[in-house]
C-alpha positions in Angstrom: -118.2 -182.1 183.9 -119.0 -181.9 180.2 -122.4 -181.6 178.4 -122.3 -185.4 177.8 -121.8 -186.0 181.6 -124.8 -183.8 182.3 -127.0 -185.6 179.9 -125.9 -189.0 181.3 -126.6 -187.9 184.9 -130.0 -186.4 184.1 -131.0 -189.5 182.0 -129.9 -191.7 185.0 -131.8 -189.8 187.5 -135.0 -189.2 185.5 -135.2 -192.3 183.4 -135.7 -190.3 180.3 -133.7 -191.5 177.2 -130.4 -189.7 176.4 -131.5 -188.3 173.1 -134.4 -186.5 174.6 -132.4 -185.1 177.4 -129.7 -184.0 175.0 -132.3 -182.2 172.8 -133.7 -180.5 175.9 -130.2 -179.3 177.2 -129.3 -178.0 173.8 -132.6 -176.2 173.6 -132.0 -174.6 176.9 -128.5 -173.5 176.0 -129.8 -172.1 172.6 -132.7 -170.3 174.4 -130.2 -168.6 176.9 -127.8 -167.6 174.0 -130.7 -166.2 171.9 -132.1 -164.2 174.9 -128.7 -162.6 175.5 -127.7 -162.0 172.0 -130.8 -161.1 170.1 -133.2 -159.8 172.8 -130.4 -158.5 175.2 -132.6 -159.8 178.1 -131.0 -161.5 181.2 -132.0 -165.0 182.1 -132.9 -165.6 185.8 -133.1 -169.1 187.3 -134.2 -168.8 191.0 -132.0 -170.8 193.4 -129.3 -171.3 190.7 -128.1 -168.1 189.2 -128.5 -165.6 186.5 -127.0 -165.3 183.0 -126.5 -161.6 182.5 -125.0 -159.1 180.0 -122.2 -156.8 181.4 -121.3 -153.6 179.5 -117.7 -152.9 179.0 -116.8 -149.2 178.6 -114.8 -147.8 175.6 -111.1 -147.9 176.3 -107.8 -147.2 174.7 -105.4 -150.1 174.2 -101.8 -150.4 173.0 -100.4 -152.6 170.3 -96.9 -153.0 171.7 -95.3 -154.5 168.7 -96.3 -151.7 166.3 -96.2 -149.0 169.0 -99.8 -147.8 168.2 -102.9 -147.2 170.2 -106.3 -148.5 169.2 -109.8 -147.7 170.6 -111.9 -150.6 171.8 -115.5 -149.7 171.5 -118.1 -150.2 174.2 -119.5 -153.8 174.0 -121.4 -156.3 175.9 -120.0 -159.6 177.4 -122.0 -162.5 178.8 -121.6 -163.4 182.5 -123.0 -165.8 185.0 -123.8 -164.6 188.6 -124.6 -167.5 191.0 -127.5 -167.2 193.4 -126.8 -166.9 197.1 -128.1 -170.3 197.9 -125.8 -171.8 195.2 -122.8 -170.0 196.6 -123.5 -171.0 200.2 -123.9 -174.7 199.1 -120.4 -174.5 197.3 -118.8 -172.9 200.4 -119.8 -175.8 202.7 
């Protein structure tokens, strides 16, 4: 399902025009991105899941073609953790 499919489905179910729904969906995604990147705050949506930051530890990697080692610094990556209710619904 794409963003356009989501917008069409929400518009069909609610009766709100597609441009308003698209603006709302994009504002939601921007808010989640801003919260994770700028504020480093997790986003919790009860009954759906959480958008969280996971910390990756520093590690040593190898460049096989040049036969050298490089250090990959500690960094954060975004992740999604579904709620238990959501996981249970998908399992059925």
